[in-house]
C-alpha positions in Angstrom: -52.3 224.9 134.7 -52.0 223.2 131.3 -53.9 220.0 130.9 -52.1 216.7 129.9 -54.3 216.6 126.8 -53.1 220.1 125.7 -49.4 219.2 126.2 -49.8 216.0 124.1 -51.6 217.9 121.3 -48.9 220.5 121.3 -46.2 217.9 121.0 -47.9 216.2 118.1 -48.4 219.5 116.3 -44.7 220.3 116.6 -43.7 216.9 115.4 -46.0 217.2 112.4 -44.6 220.6 111.5 -41.0 219.3 111.8 -41.8 216.3 109.6 -43.5 218.5 107.0 -40.4 220.7 106.9 -38.1 217.7 106.5 -40.2 216.3 103.6 -40.3 219.7 101.9 -36.5 220.0 102.2 -36.0 216.5 100.7 -38.4 217.3 97.9 -36.4 220.4 97.1 -33.0 218.6 96.7 -34.3 215.3 95.2 -35.1 215.4 91.5 -38.5 213.9 90.7 -38.9 211.5 87.8 -40.5 214.2 85.7 -37.6 216.5 86.4 -35.1 213.8 85.5 -36.9 213.3 82.2 -36.6 217.0 81.5 -32.8 216.7 81.9 -32.8 214.8 78.5 -33.7 217.0 75.5 -36.5 215.8 73.3 -34.2 215.2 70.4 -31.5 213.5 72.5 -30.7 209.8 72.7 -29.6 208.1 75.9 -27.1 205.3 75.1 -25.9 202.6 77.5 -22.7 200.8 76.6 -20.4 198.2 78.2 -16.9 197.5 77.1 -14.2 195.2 78.3 -10.5 195.9 78.1 -8.0 193.0 78.2 -4.3 192.7 78.8 -1.8 189.9 79.3 0.8 190.3 82.1 3.5 188.0 83.6 2.9 186.7 87.1 5.2 188.4 89.5 4.9 186.5 92.7 4.8 182.9 93.9 3.5 181.1 97.0 4.0 177.6 98.3 2.4 175.6 101.1 4.4 172.9 102.8 3.3 170.5 105.6 4.9 168.6 108.4 3.0 165.4 108.8 3.4 162.6 111.4 1.5 159.5 112.4 1.9 157.3 115.4 0.3 155.6 118.4 1.6 158.3 120.9 -0.2 161.6 120.4 2.4 163.5 122.4 5.3 162.1 120.3 3.4 163.0 117.1 3.0 166.6 118.2 6.6 166.8 119.4 7.9 165.6 116.1 5.7 168.1 114.2 6.8 170.9 116.4 10.5 169.9 115.9 10.0 169.9 112.1 8.2 173.2 112.0 10.7 174.9 114.3 13.6 173.8 112.1 11.7 174.8 109.0 11.0 178.3 110.3 14.6 178.8 111.3 15.7 178.0 107.8 12.9 180.1 106.2 13.8 183.1 108.3 17.3 183.1 106.8 15.8 183.5 103.3 15.3 187.3 103.4 13.3 187.7 100.2 10.8 185.1 101.3 7.9 185.8 103.6 6.9 182.9 105.9 4.0 182.2 108.3 2.6 179.2 109.9 -0.8 177.7 108.8 -3.2 175.2 110.3 -2.2 172.7 112.9 -4.3 169.7 113.9 -3.9 166.3 115.5 -6.7 163.8 115.4 -7.2 160.1 116.2 -7.8 157.3 113.6 -9.7 154.4 115.1 -9.5 151.1 113.2 -11.3 147.9 114.1 -9.2 145.4 116.1 -6.2 147.8 116.0 -4.8 150.3 118.4 -5.7 154.0 118.0 -3.4 155.9 115.6 -2.8 159.7 115.8 -2.4 161.7 112.7 -0.9 165.2 112.9 -0.2 168.0 110.4 0.9 171.6 110.4 1.6 173.8 107.4 3.8 176.8 106.7 3.2 179.3 103.9 5.9 180.9 101.7 5.4 183.9 99.5 7.9 185.9 97.5 8.5 188.0 94.4 11.9 186.2 94.2 10.7 182.9 92.7 14.2 181.4 92.5 14.7 182.0 96.3 11.3 180.6 97.1 11.9 177.5 94.9 15.3 176.9 96.6 13.8 177.2 100.1 11.0 174.9 99.2 13.5 172.3 98.1 15.4 172.6 101.3 12.3 172.2 103.4 11.3 169.1 101.3 14.7 167.7 102.2 13.9 168.2 105.9 10.8 166.0 105.6 8.1 168.6 104.8 5.7 167.8 102.0 4.9 170.3 99.3 1.2 170.7 99.2 0.7 173.6 96.8 2.8 175.8 94.5 1.4 178.6 92.5 2.3 181.9 90.8 0.1 185.0 90.7 -0.2 188.7 89.8 0.4 190.8 92.9 -2.2 193.4 94.0 0.2 196.2 93.3 0.7 195.1 89.7 -3.0 194.3 89.2 -3.9 197.8 90.5 -1.5 199.5 88.0 -2.9 197.3 85.1 -6.5 198.0 86.2 -5.9 201.8 85.9 -4.6 201.3 82.4 -7.6 199.0 81.5 -10.1 201.5 82.8 -8.7 204.2 80.5 -8.7 201.8 77.6 -12.3 200.7 78.3 -13.5 204.3 78.4 -11.7 205.0 75.1 -13.5 202.0 73.6 -16.9 203.2 74.9 -16.3 206.7 73.3 -15.2 205.2 70.0 -18.3 202.9 69.9 -20.6 205.8 70.9 -19.1 207.9 68.1 -19.7 205.0 65.6 -23.3 204.6 66.7 -23.9 208.4 66.7 -22.5 208.6 63.1 -25.0 206.0 62.0 -28.0 207.6 63.6 -27.0 211.2 63.0 -26.0 212.3 66.5 -22.9 213.1 68.4 -21.8 212.3 72.0 -22.5 215.3 74.2 -21.4 213.8 77.6 -21.1 210.7 79.7 -24.0 210.9 82.2 -22.9 207.9 84.4 -19.9 205.7 84.6 -19.3 202.4 86.4 -15.7 201.1 86.3 -15.0 197.5 87.3 -11.9 195.8 88.6 -9.4 193.2 87.3 -7.6 191.3 90.0 -4.9 188.8 89.4 -5.8 185.2 90.1 -3.2 182.6 91.5 -2.7 179.8 89.0 -1.5 176.4 90.3 1.6 174.8 89.0 1.3 171.0 88.7 3.7 169.0 90.8 4.1 165.6 92.4 4.2 165.8 96.2 6.5 163.2 97.6 7.7 162.2 101.1 11.5 162.3 101.1 12.6 162.0 104.7 15.7 160.0 104.0 17.1 162.2 101.3 19.9 164.7 102.1 19.5 168.3 101.3 22.3 168.2 98.8 20.4 165.5 96.9 17.1 167.4 96.8 16.4 169.3 93.7 14.4 172.5 94.1 10.9 172.5 92.5 10.8 174.4 89.1 8.7 177.5 88.8 7.7 179.1 85.5 5.7 182.3 86.1 3.6 182.2 83.0 1.3 184.9 81.9 -2.2 185.9 83.2 -5.0 187.6 81.3 -6.6 190.5 83.2 -10.0 191.9 82.2 -11.9 195.0 83.3 -15.4 196.0 82.2 -16.7 199.5 82.3 -20.4 200.5 81.9 -21.4 203.9 80.8 -24.5 205.9 80.0 -24.0 208.6 77.4 -26.2 211.4 76.0 -26.2 211.8 72.2 -27.8 214.8 70.5 -28.2 215.8 66.8 
């Protein structure tokens, strides 16, 4: 009969052997610092460069945030009025096919004032987004005429457009890196052998706000409400690429 001590010792021995084998395998596939240094010839130069490519593109989408706001002494009525406004706004917005619409935050809270009855303030927003800026502006104007308040209006570069431009900027930044490396190599008597490492960045479009004056126009008829103006404007997109190059005589 094998003793418990012998079993424990055997298990420890097997674990040690397995651990040793794993470490040996990792050592075989992982280059040591000395080996990494040998990858660079004695006469070679390792050059690290960073270049930024820039382009200007027109914004191709717009978004708007409108809010239904109510205030009164009766919380139930405040909520009912907000619900009515949002329901009418959504019905109108769904008829504007090129414009995406979704509801935003909804909140009702009390306002207590000294020696005065409690007042309830309520607010819910809807978000509009579209590549058809004319349709979005017209819809926003109609919703303003229904009593909604325009809270924010902005244009931006869509993800699809930004992705296409980012690919172009990546190529341009790499070309700039190669050209600069050739210039440096010419000055120090070397030539670019290869790019050892490359780290491309990204260049997303950023929404830019359009100034406007938000006004409460409950009594104005839709036919009298002018749509807000939208001028897409241009956006500057930047992308930075970092690279490590090997230069040899």
